[in-house]
N, C-alpha and C positions, 0 to 999 in steps of 0.2 A: 217525850219521856215524863213518867210520873215521879213524884217526890218520895213516895213511901218505898223503903228499902227494908226487906225482911232478912235477918241473919239468924243462922242456927249453927250449932256444932253437934257432931254426931260422931261415934266411934265406927270404924270400918270393922265389920264383924266377919268371922270365918265363913258364914253362909253367903257373903256378898263376893267371895273370892274363888278363883279356879284352883286347881290342885297346886300351883306354884305359890298361892297365897297373894296373888295380885287381883284386884277388883275385876271382874268380868265385865266387859264393856256395856252389856246390856243393862247392868245394875245402875249405871250412871242415870239412865232414863227413869229408873225407879227413884232414885234421889231427887231428881229434878220434880217429878210428879208430887212426891211427898211435900217438897218445899212450896210448890204452887199452892197446894191445899192448905198447908199451915199459914202461908202468907195471907190467904183469904180470911182464914179465922182471925188471925192477928189484926188485919186491917179493918175487917168488918165488925169485929167484936162479938161474933156469935159462934157457938160450937159447930163444927163442920156438919154434924148430923142434923142440924136445924137450917142449913143453907137453903136446901130445896123448899122447905115449908115456908121459911121467912119470905122468900122472893118468887115463890110459885114457879120454880124452874125444876128441871130434872138434874141439872148439874152444869158443869164447865167441861164438856168433853174435849179431848185433845184431837185436833185435825191436821196437825203438822209438827214434826220435831226434827231437830239436828243437833249434832254435837261435834265438838273438836276436843281430841285428848292430847294433852301437852306432856303430862307427867304421870307416873304410875301411882296408884294408891294401893296400900297393902294392908293386910290383916294387922289390927292394933293401931293403925294410924288414927289420928284425930282430924276429921275433915271440918272445914269451915265452908258454909254455903252462904252466898249472898244472892238474893233473888229480888227482881223489880219488874214491874209492868212497863215495858218500853213504849207501847203504843195501844191506845185504846180507840176502836172504831165504834160504829153504831152497835154491832152485836158480836164483835170478835175482838181479841186482844193478843198481843205477843208478850211473853215472859221470858226474860234473860236470866240465866243462872251462871254463876261463877263459883266454882269449887276449888279450894286451895287446901294443900296438905304440906305440913312443914314450912308454911310461908310461901310456897311455890304454887302458881296457878296450875292445877291438875287437869281442869276440864271446863269447857264452857258449853252451854246449852241454850237452845232457843225453841220455845213452844209457841204454837199458835192454837188458841182455844176459842170456843164459841159459847155465849151465853144461851143455853138452850132450855126450851120449854116443850111440854107435850103438844103434839100437833093437834089442832081442835077437832079435826075430822077422823083421826085415827090415833088413840092414845098410845099405841105401840111405836109410833114414830115421833121423831123430835123435829122441832123447827127453831131457827135462830130467832131470838127476841132481842129488842133494844136493851142494852145495859142501862139500868136505872141511873139517873143523875146522882143519887145519894151514894151509889156504890163508887162511881167514878170520883166523886168528891173525896171519899175516904182514902183513895190512893194518892190524892194530891194534897193531903192535909198537912204533911210534915215540911 
């Protein structure tokens, strides 16, 4: 487990919800994805749009995701998200998300992502690349 923990708050908007005003389950994956990208921006200290150029990658594509839903989130709620990198391997990593509403854990998520660059023989394909030591160090700095 790494030491860097990213926290954010955000409002549940009507567009996140089904007609009953409850967050549609697929939206939680959106919340997780957004938190991962914001966590990288915070940890690395570079704007998201510069991540690919700075590290010569195409991005950090999602290759696996799962979620558990414990309590509903509804239109107008203030959500609190806590995200952290659980495990960093050579070219992939796992991100844990915990989302609370009104002090209660509403959802947990787990993403597996890959540090991906363009394939040298075919620029339309991607290939995993080793995560740089300086990136790993920034997630262990706190």
